[in-house]
N, C-alpha and C positions, 0 to 999 in steps of 0.2 A: 531692542533685545529680541523681540519676537521674530523680526526679519532675519537676524543672525542665527537664531535657533532653527528656523526653517532651512536656511542654507546649510547648516551642519548636518541636518537630517537627509539632505538630498543625496549624498554619496551612498548612505546606507540603503536608501530606497532604491537607487539604481543597482546596487549590489544585490539586493533581494530580488529585484526584477530579473537580473542576469542569471542568478541561481535558479529562479523559477523557470526561465526559458531553457536553461541547461537541463533541469530535471524533466521538463515536458518533452524535450527532444529525446532524451534518454528513454523515457517511458514509451513514447510512440514507436521508436525503432526497435523495441523489444517485443511489441505486441502487434505491429502493423500486419495487414493481411499477407499471407505467404504467396509468393509468385507461383505461376503455373509450373507444374512439374515437381513440386515439393509435397511431402507427407502423402506419399502413394502407399496404399494398402490394398493389394489385390486379394481376392478370395483364393483359398486353397483350390487348386485345380489338379485333376488327374495328370500324372506324369509317368513316362516310361522309366521304370525303376532301373533298367539297364543303362539309362543315359546319365544317371547320377554318379558323380565321381568326386571324391574328396582328394584334393591335391595338397601336398605339404612341402615346405622348404625348411630344412633344419641346419643350423650351424652349431657345432659343439666341439669340445676338445676331449680327446681320449685320455686314459690314465697315464700315457707317456708324454702328454702335452702336444700331441699332433692334432691339427685341425681336422675335423670330419664334416664333410659337407654332403647333404642329401637334398637335391633340388628337383622339382618337377613343374613348378608353376610357370616359370619363364619359358621352358621348353614347350609347354602346352599352349602358351600364348602365341609363340611363333608358329606353331602348328596350325592354330585356328586362323591366324592372319593369312598364312599361305593358302589355306583351304577356303577362304571366304568366297561366297557367292551372293548374288542379289544385292548386298550392301555390307558395310562394315562400320561400326561405331566403337570408338575407344574413348574412355573418360578416366583420366588419372590425375591425382593430386600432385605427385612428383613424377615428372617424366623429363629427365635431363641427365647430362653427364657431369654436372657440377660436383666438385669434391666435398663441399660442406664448409662450415664456418671456420674450422680449424685447419683447413688445407686437405691435401690428399690423404685419404685413408688407405692403409695397407694392411689388409686382413691376413695376407700371407696364406691364403687357403685355396688358391687356384680359381677363385670365382672371377668370371669374365665380366667386363662392362656390359650392361644390358640395354641402355637407352639407344645407342647407335645400331645395335642389332635389330631392334624393332623398327627404327627409321629405315634401315636398309631393306627389311622385309616389306614395309609399306611401299617403298619405291619400286621394288620388284613386283608387288601386287598391282600397282598402277600400270607398270609397263606391260604386264601380261593381260590386264583387263582394263583398257583405257576408259571404258564407260562406266565402270563400277563406282557407285557413290560411296565415298569414304569420308567419314567425319571424325575428327580428333578433337576432343575437348580437354583443356588443361587449366589448372589453377594459375592465377596471376603470379604466384610465387616463383614459377619457372622462369619468368622474365624479370625477376626481382621487383615485382609490382610496378614496372614501368609501363604496363598496358600493352606490352608486345610479347610475342613468343620468343623463345631462345633462338639465337642465330642458327643453330643446327637445324631448326625447323624450316628454314627458308627453302631447301630443296623440295620439301613436301608441298608447300604452297605453289612453288613454281611448276610442280607436276600436276597441279589441279586437285590436290587433296585439300579438303576444307579443314583448316586449323582455327579453332575458336578458343580465345582466351576468355574464360567465363567471367561475366560481370557479377561481382559479389555485392554491389551496392544494394540491390533489391532485397537481399537476405536480411533477416533480423540481426540485430547487434547482440553478440554474446558478451561484449565488454563495454557496456553502455557508459560507464564513467569516462572512459577514454573516447569512445566513438562520438558521443554527443559533443564533447569538447572539440574534437577534430572538426566536426561540422560547423561549430560556432566560430572557431578561430582560424582554421587552416583551409578547409575545402574550397571556400569561395574565392580565394586569391592565389592558391598554389596551382599553377597549370601543370598538367602531366608532362613529362619529358623523359628522355632516355639518357641524357648526359647530365653530369653534376659533379660536385666536388666533395660529396659526403662519403664517409666510409661505407663499406658493404658488410653488414653484420651477418648476411646469409652465406657469403662465399669469400673466403680469404683470398682466393685467386681471381675473384670476379671484378667487374668494373666498378668504378666509383658511381654513386647514385645521386639523382636529384633529391632534394629535400621532400618533394611530394611523394616519392617512392618510399623513402625511409619512414615517413610518418604514416604510411599505410600498414606497416608491419604490425603495430600493436593492436590493430582491430581483432587479430586472432580469429578471423573467420576464413573459411576455406571451402572449395569444392574438394571434399575429402574422399570422393568415390574412387573405386578401382573396378572398372566395368569394361567388359568386352561383349558385344552382341553382334551376331552376324546371321545371315540366312545361309542355309546349306544347299540351296539350289533345287530343293525338292519340296519347298513349302513349309519348312520347319525352321524355327528360330533356335539358335544355339548361343548360350551365354556362359561367361566365366566371371564369377563375382568373387572378389579376392580382398585380402588385407595387404597384398604386395604391390608396391610401386615399381615401375620400370625406371629405377633411379640408381645410378651407379653407386652413390654413397650409401644406399640402402640395400645393396645387392647381397649382402651377407646376412640380412635379417632373417629370422625364422618366421614363416608365414603359413597361412592356410588359404585355400580357394575351393570353391564349389562350382563344378561344371554341371549344367542341366540343359535340357532341350524341351521346347514346346511352347504352347500359347501362354503359359504362365509368365513368360518373359515380356509379352507385348506391352503391359502397362509401364514397365521400366524403359522399354524402347521409346515409348511416347514421352515419358519423363525426360529422357536424354534430349530428345528433339525440342521439347518445350524449353529446357534450360539453354540450348543453343540459340533458339530464337530470341530468348530474353537477352542474349548477349550480342544481338545484331546479325545473326546468321540468316542467310537466305535458303529456305528449305525446298526450293523448287525441284531440284534434282532428286532429293530423297522422296518427296511426295510422289513423283512419277514412279520411282523404284518400288515403293511400298504399295502403290495402287496396282502394280502389275504382278505383285506376289499372288500365287495361287492360294486358294483356301487351305487352311491347315490340313495336313495329311498325316495325322498321327496314326501309328500302328495300334489300333484299338485292341488287338489281341495281346499286346504287350503292356497296355495301360490298364491298371486295376485300381480299385478303390483303396488298395493297400498302400499306395504311394501318391502323395499329393505335394504340390509345391506352391509357394506364393512369394512374390517379391515385395519388399518393404523399403521405404526410404525415410530418413530423418525420424521425426517423432513417432511415426508408425512402428518403427522398430522397437522403441521403448514400450509402447502399448502392448505389442505382441509378447515381449519378454515378461512384462508384469502379469499379463493374463495367464501365461503358462506357468509361471512360478507360483501364482496364487492358487493354482490347481494341484500343487504337489504336496505330498505328505509321506507318511510312513510307507515304506516299500519302494519309494521312488529314489532314483539316483540322478544327481545333477553334477555335471562336470563343466567347468568354466576355464578357458585359457584366454588371457587377456593382457594387452599391453598396458591399459589404464583401466582401473576400476574405482570410481569415485561418486557415481550418481546416487543420491540419497535414497530415491525410491527403490532402486535396484538393491541397495544395501539392506533396506528395511524388509524387502520381499524375501531376501535370502535368509535373514535372521528369522523371519516368521516361518519360512519353510523348514528351517532347522528345528524350530520349536514344535512343528507338527510331526517331526520324525523323519524328514527327508535326509538322505545321505548326500553330503555336499563336499566336493573336492574342488579347490581353486588353485590354478597354476598361474602365477604372475611374473611379469618382468620386474626386476628389482629397481627399475627407474634409476640406474646409475650410469648408463652409457648413452651418449647422444653425439654421434658424429665427431668423436675425438675429445669430447668434453666429459667430465664426470658430473652427474646430476646429484641432487640432494636426497633423492628417494621419495619425494612427493609425487603423487598422493598414495601410491600403493602400499608403502610401508606403514603408514598411519591407518589406512583402511584395513590392512591385514591384521594389525594388532587389535583393532576394534572388533573385527569379525570373530577372531578366535576367542577374545575375552568375553564379548557379549553373548556368544553361543555356548560359553563354558566349555570350549574345546570341541563342540560337536561339528563345527565347520573345520575341515581339514585343509591345510594350505601348504604349498611348496613354492620355491622360487626357481625360475630357470636360470642356470649359470651362464651369464653372458660374458663375452671376452672382447668388448669393444663394440659388438653389434647389439641388436635388440631382439627380444622375444616379442614380435610384433603381431601375434595372432589375435583374432577376434572370433571366438567360437563358444557356443554353449550347447551342450548335448544333454538331453533328458531322457532317461529310460524309465518308463512306467510299465506296469504289468502287461499291458496289451499294446503299447504304442511307444515308438521312438520319435523324438522331436529334435531337430538340429537347426541352429542358426549359424550362418557364416556370412561375413561381409566386411565392410570397411569401418564400421562404427566401433570406436572405443565406448566403454560403458561409463561415459561422463556426461555432465550437464550439457556441454557444448555439442557433443556428438549426438545426443538423444533428445534434445529439446527444441528441435526445429531451428537450429542456428546454422551449423555446417550443412553442406550437401553430403548425404551418406546413402549408401545402397547395400542391401543384403538380401538374402533369400532364407526362407524357412522351409524345411522339409518334414513331413510327417509320414512315417511308414509303420508297418507292423513290426513287432519285435523279430529279431533274427535276420533283418535285411543285410545285404552286403554293405550298405552305407553305414549302418550301425556298427558292423564289424570293423570297418575301416576307421571310424571315429574312435571307437573304444580301444582298438589296437594301438593307434597313434598316441592317445592320451596315456594309456597304461605303460607304453614304452618309456615315455618321459617321466611319469610319476614314479615308476619302480626302477628306473635306470636300467632297463633291459637292453641287451643281454648281460651287461655287467662291465663291459670294457669302456663304456662312456658314462660319465656322471653328468647327465643332462640337468638334473634338478637337485636342490638342496632343501634341508629341513627349514621350517618356518622361522626357527630361532636365528638363522644366519643373519637376516636383515630386520629382525624385530625392532620396532621403534615405538615404545610406549610413551614417548614424550608428549605431555599435554600441550606444551607450547607449539610444537610442530603440528599436532593434531588440529588445534584450533586455527593455525595458519592455513592448513589445507582446507578446512571448512570455510574460512573467509574467502580464499582464492576461488574455490568451487562456486560459492554463492554469488560472487560479484563478477566473475569472468576475468579477473586480474591474474590470469595464468595462461600457460600454453597448453594445459591439458583440458 
């Protein structure tokens, strides 16, 4: 009997051991050391105020139902590519002409495809400057997680442009329940490939995929940056940090970008090179180009202590946001425009700021449109209801009226009696984007009140908030998408905490 009892316990012991290994793998890959190039937090440095530009893309519908498109980010991106000197670095999450999971999107608003225009500009740049170091980093999603770049990128590589598909494995896991299981059960025997007989959930018109590619999708980790950095040929760095992807299916999204110039960009440039090296890139050509750059030649007459800039990546973005929010109170004004707002520390900080008397306006995407599909509203509708109720109405909220596209901005502007503070970048305000899981990049600017940058940010936000000048209804009252359901609220909380979500 004793022998039989021991045999019956063996499967349970093995199961417990397996669960322990699964939990251990999951824990380690959420806390393991960050790779080089992540969690960059540069100090605020003087910057030429005249070089700071807020660029915006807006898609809306006027009162007659006619699409209205106002775009500047893509045009400025092409301008900076064509004017590149010394070197050029591009890093984008989505950079392709794929139509999306539901097939070709037809916004009927005259927006032109963007990916091929940038590829064409890069090839023209290579032809005009054959020795110019050019580096393009892209997320593996662009090749459907097959470990390759899209076929459209072949001419870039053939022209000698370095195209790097970022290796995400060294990043921490945001969805450990799945990722640890994948490591246990699939990674060790599923060889990467480009051909397969499985459906393509990312692109209805795309190729069938191998199982190894399909099983990489639920990791939900990404190189989510949208960065352009170049040298101007006169010893200064020029950067464009954005929420916009050069992605045809995203071309109608509303976005924001910040252009700046100067040495504040150097830590981000180094970060980009570190990420590329981590992905197997040979940096020899860039090392020579950067070594030959002359010392920074800032116009000190134009640089004052009234304008300072810093670059931030990943978790350093969260810390900067929390620090500045914790310093706000009565007399301060906080404006937020976001595609996703769900990170619990940020939500707590906003409620605390409202409790201290800060005036807060939040403009959100309703989370209903996703490349031809209708979404459930998670997480923004649940968070919006929480913020309005928990602040007793002190936090004001409006929804951007989308019509198939997304309100994809990532911006926070804070006006205090003596100072204006602005963040623009790639990071949604979510656990995945702010807690050192995704690769993210942004910049913060601090200026004196009354700066041209403050005027641009306030004018853009007020236009949307107040539906100015009246012929376009950009935004709607908070009641339109209010969702006080406790069931969906706790579903959002579970998805946010575990990583079992795409936000």
